[in-house]
TORPA-628785 format. One record per atom (N, C-alpha, C): x negated, y, z. Coordinates in steps of 0.02 Angstrom, whole numbers, plus 50000, padded with zeros to 5 digits. Example, Ala and Ser with C-alpha at 12.3 -4.5 7.8 and 13.67 -1.06 7.14 Angstrom:
49340, 49716, 50390
49385, 49775, 50390
49340, 49835, 50390
49358, 49888, 50354
49316, 49947, 50357
49355, 50002, 50394
//
This chain:
49952, 49961, 50002
50005, 50005, 49994
49951, 50055, 49999
49969, 50121, 49966
49942, 50163, 49942
49980, 50224, 49975
49957, 50278, 50003
49973, 50325, 50031
49959, 50386, 49960
49993, 50441, 49918
49987, 50481, 49893
50000, 50548, 49925
49977, 50589, 49895
49999, 50673, 49917
50078, 50690, 49930
50115, 50659, 49883
50183, 50671, 49868
50215, 50623, 49929
50195, 50568, 49942
50224, 50543, 50023
50210, 50554, 50070
50135, 50602, 50082
50132, 50633, 50152
50168, 50695, 50132
50186, 50742, 50086
50233, 50807, 50096
50299, 50768, 50121
50304, 50708, 50088
50380, 50686, 50098
50403, 50674, 50157
50338, 50652, 50201
50340, 50622, 50264
50343, 50686, 50327
50283, 50737, 50300
50296, 50775, 50340
50351, 50840, 50353
50394, 50816, 50286
50465, 50864, 50281
50489, 50845, 50325
50505, 50759, 50330
50551, 50727, 50364
50534, 50730, 50451
50470, 50746, 50457
50443, 50766, 50523
50449, 50822, 50547
50460, 50871, 50499
50470, 50954, 50514
50410, 50967, 50538
50345, 50943, 50500
50277, 50962, 50514
50242, 51016, 50437
50232, 51063, 50465
50169, 51103, 50419
50128, 51075, 50408
50113, 51053, 50361
50039, 51026, 50320
50009, 51078, 50251
49969, 51090, 50253
49947, 51121, 50195
49923, 51084, 50159
49897, 51111, 50087
49876, 51068, 50037
49793, 51011, 50057
49768, 51048, 50094
49701, 51000, 50112
49712, 50973, 50172
49752, 50976, 50205
49742, 50935, 50265
49790, 50883, 50236
49844, 50891, 50204
49882, 50844, 50164
49829, 50788, 50122
49792, 50808, 50094
49746, 50751, 50047
49701, 50727, 50108
49675, 50756, 50162
49646, 50727, 50199
49683, 50681, 50229
49739, 50685, 50253
49790, 50638, 50281
49807, 50591, 50232
49824, 50595, 50192
49807, 50537, 50148
49757, 50488, 50144
49699, 50515, 50157
49647, 50470, 50148
49659, 50431, 50216
49665, 50473, 50290
49660, 50437, 50333
49722, 50383, 50327
49782, 50402, 50323
49846, 50345, 50302
49798, 50279, 50272
49768, 50296, 50205
49761, 50233, 50175
49694, 50187, 50189
49649, 50225, 50243
49601, 50197, 50278
49638, 50130, 50346
49694, 50172, 50356
49713, 50132, 50431
49767, 50073, 50378
49802, 50092, 50338
49837, 50054, 50303
49802, 49999, 50287
49723, 50002, 50261
49687, 49943, 50229
49656, 49908, 50288
49656, 49944, 50348
49619, 49898, 50412
49693, 49858, 50435
49763, 49869, 50437
49806, 49850, 50449
49804, 49766, 50399
49779, 49794, 50329
49799, 49747, 50288
49732, 49677, 50291
49687, 49701, 50317
49623, 49651, 50332
49655, 49598, 50412
49691, 49648, 50464
49700, 49627, 50522
49761, 49553, 50497
49816, 49578, 50446
49857, 49534, 50413
49838, 49450, 50374
49758, 49459, 50372
49745, 49408, 50326
49718, 49345, 50388
49693, 49373, 50471
49689, 49341, 50499
49710, 49276, 50519
49685, 49206, 50530
49738, 49148, 50548
49753, 49142, 50602
49791, 49157, 50630
49817, 49165, 50694
49890, 49111, 50723
49909, 49061, 50681
49939, 49007, 50697
49928, 48980, 50753
49858, 48962, 50770
49863, 48922, 50830
49834, 48960, 50881
49834, 48992, 50881
49813, 49070, 50929
49869, 49076, 50996
49857, 49057, 51046
49907, 49077, 51104
49901, 49139, 51130
49974, 49192, 51111
49970, 49245, 51148
49922, 49260, 51203
49909, 49319, 51226
49855, 49335, 51272
49903, 49384, 51335
49918, 49363, 51381
49963, 49408, 51419
49896, 49454, 51483
49828, 49412, 51492
49799, 49458, 51522
49739, 49417, 51498
49676, 49452, 51525
49624, 49435, 51496
49588, 49399, 51558
49618, 49420, 51637
49612, 49369, 51694
49649, 49322, 51693
49582, 49255, 51717
49644, 49194, 51726
49668, 49197, 51800
49700, 49236, 51820
49729, 49235, 51888
49808, 49214, 51881
49847, 49223, 51918
49909, 49204, 51937
49927, 49257, 51993
49992, 49293, 51999
50000, 49319, 52040
50038, 49277, 52094
50030, 49313, 52148
50046, 49276, 52245
50101, 49301, 52227
50159, 49238, 52258
50232, 49273, 52272
50232, 49288, 52346
50270, 49336, 52359
50290, 49356, 52426
50347, 49360, 52444
50373, 49362, 52498
50429, 49369, 52528
50465, 49437, 52507
50533, 49430, 52489
50552, 49492, 52503
50588, 49517, 52567
50559, 49552, 52603
50579, 49588, 52657
50581, 49658, 52676
50649, 49709, 52710
50662, 49746, 52715
50602, 49767, 52788
50547, 49796, 52757
50510, 49828, 52796
50528, 49895, 52854
50567, 49951, 52850
50597, 49991, 52857
50660, 49983, 52891
50685, 50028, 52948
50729, 50021, 52976
50778, 50076, 52947
50838, 50088, 52981
50886, 50136, 52952
50862, 50198, 52951
50846, 50233, 52902
50805, 50313, 52904
50833, 50353, 52862
50892, 50340, 52877
50951, 50404, 52831
50930, 50470, 52856
50934, 50483, 52923
50952, 50530, 52934
50866, 50573, 52957
50813, 50535, 52938
50762, 50569, 52938
50738, 50590, 52854
50773, 50536, 52821
50764, 50570, 52739
50808, 50647, 52738
50856, 50637, 52757
50900, 50681, 52742
50887, 50755, 52777
50845, 50745, 52817
50841, 50823, 52843
50775, 50846, 52806
50753, 50817, 52751
50712, 50847, 52700
50757, 50887, 52635
50814, 50870, 52654
50851, 50900, 52605
50855, 50972, 52612
50862, 51025, 52560
50865, 51093, 52548
50937, 51111, 52587
50976, 51090, 52581
51039, 51129, 52608
51062, 51064, 52644
51093, 51101, 52719
51110, 51018, 52780
51176, 50980, 52738
51149, 50927, 52748
51243, 50872, 52735
51215, 50817, 52790
51263, 50796, 52801
51261, 50736, 52815
51249, 50669, 52770
51289, 50675, 52710
51298, 50616, 52684
51237, 50622, 52621
51226, 50672, 52590
51194, 50664, 52532
51137, 50719, 52530
51096, 50711, 52475
51055, 50781, 52475
51089, 50858, 52438
51094, 50904, 52430
51117, 50949, 52415
51074, 50981, 52366
51062, 50999, 52314
51021, 51027, 52282
51051, 51081, 52243
50995, 51138, 52210
51036, 51189, 52165
51075, 51149, 52114
51110, 51195, 52076
51146, 51158, 52002
51075, 51194, 51947
51077, 51139, 51909
51038, 51124, 51854
51063, 51125, 51793
51112, 51125, 51774
51150, 51103, 51725
51209, 51172, 51705
51219, 51202, 51684
51266, 51245, 51694
51320, 51237, 51636
//
């Protein structure tokens, strides 16, 4: 796949990006080199290669889910900008 100057201008118009003639020409060359590299990667034989999830060969330890904090609702609500016993009251953001 090759990217020409017309395609670069079309893409820049769709993206609403202003690209002058000199930058568009350089961008076309950069995009073509990227697509060439992708084509080289597509030539690799990866049928027998298992997907890699991590380079470290360790497994995560499981831990028990337990609640460490007791009822701290009152402590949290003390940080509210306006005083209210049930929830945070904050200034209106959307008009």
